[in-house]
C-alpha positions as CSV (number, residue, x, y, z in Angstrom):
1,M,80.4,89.8,75.0
2,N,78.8,88.9,77.8
3,I,80.3,90.4,80.7
4,G,80.1,90.2,84.4
5,V,81.5,92.6,87.0
6,V,81.8,91.5,90.9
7,G,81.6,94.9,92.7
8,T,80.2,98.1,92.3
9,G,82.0,100.4,93.8
10,Y,84.4,103.4,91.8
11,V,86.0,101.0,89.5
12,G,83.5,98.2,89.2
13,L,80.7,100.8,88.2
14,V,82.9,102.6,85.9
15,V,84.2,99.5,84.3
16,G,80.7,97.8,83.8
17,A,79.2,101.0,82.5
18,C,81.9,101.8,79.9
19,L,81.8,98.2,78.8
20,A,78.4,98.5,78.2
21,E,79.2,101.6,76.3
22,T,80.7,99.2,73.5
23,G,77.8,97.2,73.2
24,N,78.8,94.3,75.5
25,S,76.0,92.6,77.7
26,V,76.9,93.7,81.4
27,Q,75.8,92.2,84.6
28,C,77.4,94.0,87.7
29,V,77.2,92.1,91.1
30,D,77.3,93.2,95.0
31,S,75.9,91.7,98.0
32,D,75.0,95.2,98.7
33,E,71.1,94.8,98.9
34,E,70.6,98.7,99.5
35,K,73.2,99.5,97.1
36,I,71.6,97.3,94.3
37,A,68.0,98.7,94.6
38,S,69.4,102.4,94.2
39,L,71.6,101.3,90.8
40,Q,68.2,99.7,89.8
41,N,66.5,102.8,90.4
42,N,69.2,105.0,88.3
43,R,70.5,106.5,91.8
44,I,74.1,106.5,91.5
45,P,76.1,105.9,95.0
46,I,79.4,108.1,93.8
47,Y,80.1,111.3,92.2
48,E,82.1,110.9,89.0
49,P,81.6,112.9,86.0
50,G,79.9,111.7,83.5
51,L,79.1,108.0,85.2
52,E,75.3,108.9,86.2
53,E,74.5,109.8,82.2
54,M,76.5,106.5,81.3
55,V,74.5,104.3,83.9
56,V,71.4,105.5,82.9
57,R,71.8,105.2,79.0
58,N,73.0,101.9,79.1
59,V,70.0,100.6,81.7
60,T,67.8,102.1,79.1
61,E,69.4,100.3,76.4
62,E,69.0,97.0,78.6
63,R,73.2,96.6,78.2
64,L,73.7,96.8,81.7
65,A,72.0,95.7,84.6
66,F,72.6,95.6,88.7
67,T,71.9,92.4,90.6
68,T,72.9,90.8,93.8
69,D,72.6,87.1,92.3
70,L,76.5,86.4,91.7
71,D,75.3,82.8,90.8
72,E,73.5,84.2,87.9
73,A,76.0,86.7,86.6
74,V,78.5,84.1,86.6
75,R,76.8,81.5,84.6
76,A,75.3,84.1,81.8
77,S,79.0,85.3,81.9
78,E,82.3,84.7,79.4
79,V,84.0,86.9,81.1
80,I,84.1,88.1,84.9
81,F,85.8,90.9,86.6
82,I,86.8,91.2,90.2
83,A,86.4,94.6,91.0
84,V,86.0,94.5,95.0
85,G,88.0,96.3,97.3
86,T,91.7,95.6,98.6
87,P,91.5,97.7,102.0
88,Q,94.8,98.0,103.6
89,D,95.2,96.0,106.6
90,E,96.8,96.6,110.1
91,D,100.2,96.2,108.8
92,G,99.6,98.1,105.9
93,S,99.5,95.3,103.5
94,A,96.3,94.9,101.4
95,D,93.5,92.8,102.6
96,L,92.9,90.0,99.9
97,R,89.9,88.5,101.8
98,H,87.1,89.9,99.3
99,V,89.0,89.1,96.3
100,L,89.3,85.5,97.6
101,E,85.9,85.5,98.8
102,V,84.3,86.0,95.2
103,A,87.2,83.8,93.3
104,R,85.1,80.8,95.6
105,D,82.0,82.2,94.9
106,I,82.6,82.6,90.7
107,A,84.1,78.7,91.4
108,K,81.2,77.7,93.0
109,A,78.8,79.3,90.2
110,M,80.6,78.3,87.0
111,N,78.7,76.3,84.5
112,G,81.5,75.9,82.1
113,D,85.4,77.2,80.8
114,K,85.7,81.4,82.5
115,I,88.4,83.9,82.2
116,I,88.5,85.4,85.8
117,V,90.2,89.2,85.5
118,N,91.4,90.8,88.6
119,K,90.6,94.2,88.0
120,S,91.0,95.4,91.8
121,T,94.8,96.3,92.9
122,V,96.0,93.3,94.0
123,P,99.6,92.5,95.6
124,V,101.8,90.4,93.3
125,G,100.9,86.7,93.5
126,T,97.4,87.1,94.1
127,A,96.6,85.9,90.4
128,T,98.5,82.6,91.4
129,K,96.3,82.0,94.5
130,V,92.8,83.0,92.6
131,H,93.6,80.3,90.1
132,E,94.4,77.9,93.1
133,V,91.1,78.9,95.1
134,V,89.4,78.3,91.7
135,S,90.7,75.5,90.5
136,S,90.6,73.4,94.1
137,L,86.5,74.1,93.6
138,T,85.5,73.6,90.3
139,T,86.6,70.8,87.1
140,H,85.9,73.9,84.8
141,R,88.6,75.8,83.5
142,A,89.6,79.0,84.5
143,A,92.1,81.3,83.3
144,V,93.0,84.3,85.5
145,V,93.9,87.3,84.0
146,S,95.9,90.2,85.9
147,N,94.1,93.6,84.3
148,P,95.0,96.2,86.6
149,E,93.1,99.5,86.4
150,F,94.5,102.8,85.5
151,L,91.7,105.3,86.7
152,K,91.8,108.7,88.2
153,E,88.7,109.9,90.1
154,G,87.2,112.9,88.6
155,T,88.4,111.4,85.0
156,A,87.7,108.1,85.9
157,V,84.8,107.5,82.6
158,D,87.6,109.2,79.7
159,D,90.4,107.6,81.5
160,F,88.7,104.0,80.5
161,L,87.4,104.9,77.3
162,R,90.8,106.8,76.2
163,P,93.5,104.5,78.1
164,D,97.2,105.5,78.1
165,R,97.5,102.1,77.5
166,V,96.2,98.8,78.5
167,I,98.1,96.1,80.9
168,L,97.1,92.1,80.1
169,G,99.0,89.8,82.3
170,T,98.3,86.2,81.2
171,N,100.5,83.7,79.5
172,D,97.7,82.3,77.3
173,P,97.5,83.1,73.8
174,E,93.8,82.2,73.5
175,V,92.9,84.5,76.6
176,E,94.7,86.9,74.9
177,K,93.0,87.1,72.0
178,V,89.6,87.3,74.0
179,M,91.1,89.7,76.1
180,R,92.6,92.3,73.1
181,R,89.0,91.7,71.2
182,L,87.3,93.0,74.7
183,Y,89.5,95.8,75.1
184,R,89.7,96.8,71.1
185,P,87.1,100.1,71.2
186,F,88.9,101.6,73.5
187,V,92.3,101.4,71.5
188,L,91.6,102.4,68.0
189,T,93.5,105.6,68.5
190,G,96.6,103.4,68.6
191,K,97.3,103.4,72.5
192,P,98.9,100.2,73.3
193,I,97.8,96.9,74.9
194,I,100.8,95.4,76.5
195,V,100.8,91.9,77.5
196,M,102.7,90.4,80.3
197,D,102.8,87.4,83.0
198,P,100.7,88.4,85.5
199,T,103.1,88.9,88.3
200,S,104.7,91.9,86.1
201,A,101.3,93.0,85.5
202,E,100.4,93.2,89.1
203,L,103.6,94.9,89.9
204,T,103.2,97.5,87.2
205,K,100.2,98.7,89.0
206,Y,102.0,99.5,92.4
207,A,105.1,100.7,90.4
208,A,103.0,103.2,88.4
209,N,101.2,104.9,92.0
210,A,104.6,104.8,93.7
211,M,106.2,106.6,91.2
212,L,103.5,109.5,90.9
213,A,103.5,109.6,94.6
214,S,107.4,109.8,94.5
215,R,107.2,112.9,92.2
216,I,104.8,114.7,94.6
217,S,106.9,114.3,97.8
218,F,109.4,115.0,95.9
219,M,108.0,118.4,94.9
220,N,106.9,119.1,98.4
221,E,110.3,118.6,99.8
222,I,111.5,121.2,97.3
223,A,109.0,123.3,98.1
224,N,109.5,123.3,101.9
225,Y,113.0,124.1,100.9
226,C,112.3,127.0,98.6
227,D,110.1,128.4,101.7
228,R,113.3,128.3,103.4
229,V,116.0,129.9,100.9
230,G,113.5,132.5,99.3
231,A,113.4,130.5,95.9
232,D,110.2,130.5,93.9
233,V,108.6,126.6,93.5
234,N,107.0,127.5,90.9
235,S,109.7,128.5,88.9
236,V,111.5,125.4,90.1
237,R,109.0,123.3,88.6
238,M,108.3,124.7,85.1
239,G,112.3,124.9,85.0
240,I,112.4,120.9,85.8
241,G,109.5,120.1,83.9
242,S,110.2,121.6,80.7
243,D,112.9,118.8,80.6
244,S,111.7,116.1,78.0
245,R,113.0,113.1,80.3
246,L,110.7,114.2,82.9
247,G,107.9,116.1,81.9
248,A,105.5,118.5,83.7
249,S,103.4,115.9,85.3
250,F,102.7,115.4,89.1
251,L,105.0,118.3,90.1
252,F,103.2,120.3,91.8
253,P,103.6,121.0,95.5
254,G,100.9,121.1,98.3
255,A,99.3,119.6,101.0
256,G,100.2,116.2,100.3
257,Y,98.4,113.3,98.3
258,G,95.4,111.4,99.5
259,G,92.5,109.2,98.1
260,S,91.6,105.5,97.9
261,C,94.7,104.6,95.7
262,F,98.4,106.5,96.5
263,P,98.3,105.9,100.3
264,K,97.2,102.3,100.5
265,D,99.3,101.3,97.3
266,V,102.3,103.0,98.8
267,R,102.5,101.3,102.0
268,A,101.3,98.3,100.4
269,L,104.6,98.2,98.2
270,I,106.6,98.7,101.2
271,R,105.2,95.7,102.8
272,M,105.7,93.5,99.9
273,G,109.0,94.6,99.6
274,Q,109.7,93.5,103.2
275,N,107.8,90.8,102.7
276,A,110.4,89.6,99.9
277,D,113.6,90.8,102.2
278,V,114.1,93.7,100.1
279,R,114.3,97.1,101.7
280,L,112.5,99.7,99.5
281,H,114.1,102.8,101.0
282,V,112.9,105.5,98.5
283,I,109.0,104.2,98.7
284,E,109.5,104.3,102.6
285,A,110.5,108.3,102.1
286,V,107.6,108.8,100.2
287,E,105.3,108.2,102.3
288,R,106.8,109.6,105.6
289,T,106.9,113.1,103.7
290,N,103.6,112.6,102.7
291,E,102.4,112.5,106.3
292,E,104.8,115.2,107.5
293,Q,103.5,117.3,104.7
294,K,99.9,116.9,105.5
295,A,100.9,118.0,109.1
296,S,103.0,121.2,108.1
297,I,99.7,123.1,107.2
298,V,98.6,123.6,110.6
299,P,101.7,125.0,112.5
300,R,101.8,127.4,109.7
301,V,98.4,129.0,110.3
302,A,98.9,128.9,114.2
303,A,102.3,130.5,113.9
304,H,100.5,133.5,112.0
305,L,97.8,133.4,114.3
306,G,99.7,133.2,117.3
307,G,98.0,130.1,118.3
308,L,94.4,128.6,117.2
309,E,92.8,128.6,120.6
310,G,89.2,130.5,120.1
311,K,90.3,131.7,116.4
312,A,87.9,130.6,113.6
313,V,89.5,129.0,110.4
314,A,87.3,128.4,107.2
315,V,88.8,125.3,104.9
316,W,87.7,125.4,101.0
317,G,87.8,121.9,99.9
318,L,87.5,119.0,101.7
319,A,87.4,115.8,98.8
320,F,91.5,114.6,98.1
321,K,91.0,116.4,94.5
322,P,88.7,118.3,92.0
323,R,85.8,116.3,90.6
324,T,85.0,113.9,93.3
325,D,83.5,113.5,96.8
326,D,86.0,111.3,97.9
327,M,87.7,112.2,101.4
328,R,89.8,109.0,101.7
329,E,93.0,110.1,103.1
330,A,92.1,113.3,102.2
331,P,94.7,116.0,103.3
332,A,91.8,118.3,104.6
333,I,91.1,115.5,107.3
334,A,94.8,115.9,108.6
335,I,94.4,119.8,108.5
336,I,90.8,119.9,109.9
337,E,91.8,117.6,113.0
338,G,94.8,119.6,113.8
339,L,92.9,123.0,113.8
340,L,90.3,121.5,115.9
341,A,93.3,119.5,118.3
342,G,94.9,123.3,118.5
343,G,91.5,125.0,119.9
344,A,89.8,126.4,116.8
345,S,86.7,125.9,115.5
346,V,86.3,125.1,111.7
347,Q,83.7,126.3,109.0
348,A,84.1,124.5,105.7
349,Y,83.0,124.0,101.9
350,D,82.9,121.6,99.4
351,P,81.0,121.6,96.3
352,K,80.8,117.6,96.8
353,A,82.2,116.4,99.5
354,E,79.9,117.4,102.4
355,A,78.2,114.4,102.9
356,W,81.1,112.5,103.5
357,A,82.2,115.4,105.7
358,R,79.6,114.7,107.9
359,R,80.6,111.4,108.4
360,L,83.5,112.0,109.1
361,F,83.1,115.1,111.5
362,G,79.6,114.9,112.8
363,D,78.8,118.3,114.4
364,R,82.8,118.9,114.9
365,I,82.7,121.1,112.1
366,R,80.7,123.5,110.4
367,L,79.6,122.6,106.8
368,T,78.2,125.5,104.8
369,G,76.3,125.7,101.5
370,R,78.5,128.4,99.9
371,A,82.7,129.3,99.6
372,Y,81.8,133.0,101.0
373,E,79.9,131.5,103.9
374,A,82.6,129.1,105.4
375,A,85.1,132.3,105.3
376,T,82.4,134.9,107.2
377,G,84.1,135.9,110.6
378,A,87.3,133.2,109.8
379,D,90.6,134.3,111.1
380,A,92.2,132.5,108.1
381,L,91.1,130.9,105.2
382,V,93.0,127.6,104.3
383,V,92.6,126.5,100.4
384,V,92.9,122.7,100.5
385,T,91.2,121.4,97.6
386,E,92.0,123.2,94.2
387,W,88.2,123.3,92.8
388,N,87.7,125.4,89.7
389,E,85.3,127.8,91.5
390,F,88.0,128.5,94.3
391,R,90.5,129.7,91.3
392,E,88.8,133.6,91.0
393,P,87.2,134.5,94.1
394,D,86.1,138.1,94.5
395,L,88.9,139.0,97.2
396,R,87.3,142.0,98.2
397,K,83.9,140.2,99.1
398,L,86.2,137.4,100.7
399,K,88.2,140.2,102.5
400,A,85.0,142.0,104.0
401,R,83.7,138.6,105.0
402,M,86.9,137.5,106.9
403,R,87.7,138.9,110.5
404,H,91.3,138.6,109.4
405,P,92.3,138.4,106.1
406,A,94.7,135.5,106.2
407,L,94.9,133.3,102.7
408,F,97.1,129.9,103.3
409,D,96.8,128.4,99.8
410,C,97.5,124.8,99.8
411,R,97.5,124.4,95.9
412,N,99.6,127.5,94.9
413,I,96.7,128.8,92.9
414,Y,96.8,132.4,93.7
415,N,99.0,135.1,92.2
416,P,100.9,136.3,95.7
417,Q,101.5,139.6,94.5
418,T,97.7,140.2,93.5
419,V,96.6,138.7,96.9
420,R,98.8,140.6,98.8
421,E,98.0,143.7,97.2
422,M,94.6,143.1,98.4
423,G,95.8,143.7,101.9
424,F,95.9,139.8,102.8
425,H,98.4,137.9,104.2
426,Y,99.2,135.2,101.9
427,E,101.4,132.2,102.4
428,G,101.7,129.4,99.5
429,V,103.5,126.1,99.5
430,G,107.3,127.1,98.5
431,R,106.1,130.3,97.4
432,R,107.1,132.7,100.1
């Protein structure tokens, strides 16, 4: 098929590359001329494992192209994906300005009937709004499909190529046939394509992310209780995760969730509930607990050090999760800001997020090119992101580098007994 993808962020770029990988002819569109020029020269603006190789391969095979000419891409395409951002508005709701602008531009460029696919995470009712906008500007038929993405940063390419499920929100049997044909190569292992009305499809994405965020906040609350009563949250986690009704996924406590999806989608769902006069008490508590969890780390460091003024604190891991450079709403931001506010100096290292951190913090922190360099002279080390290279550090070397051997393990990746036997003060989350 001939496919257009409007937006070349995390979602749009992965969608375009993966659809090209199965033989489709894909044009990815963006209004950012500098970004398009970089992509045309095989320079990928984001870090996502496997994505660069796929983009280069499909550009070379002339199945994937990048352009700023939306009109040309629309005219050449049977199916057009909208994959632009839906940033959080001041009241927590999702801002649909970019989605609706793209819908208007698509309508004006249409030269025949088209299928328009909402790939962006959009509030309930957006498919209807997009259809109304497009129908008001063209006489051509536009079918609007809600097709939410379930891509995890760090594994986005694999998530698209081998999805757990594909959600299609459409009431049109003919459109369903086209979309099933498009997605067939990705579900040959028998994973389901689930068809439902657009409203239900839109809500499914928010409900899924809110459920996952709920599990994280729940385990963080249990971990905090474990700290108080002397229980080990890892034992509790394994005990409940072995229950087939629950499963072990997303039961790991830590410094709170971050990223481009969970915080934004949880807040947007809360706002959607308010707009419908429905109080989502559980979801509200999920968000509140997460913010409290992010703020809980710095007081623990300060308590051990007898205050932060004049202390040097090392931070390992800045991205909100491993295998990405994304620092949107990362727990490391709240932790670093808290350390700085308390008078500490911060020296930090992340394998991929250095450029993002420089934009956020400037010269307020010292960024290093090596993990042990960040720990040199530190009074405490806070491990925030569980990159693989942090999992088995040389504890003797680390202790020799630090001024005071204190390790705050925000992801519970170390054996407390082993670390303490090496002479460190160790604190995990729910493992005191």
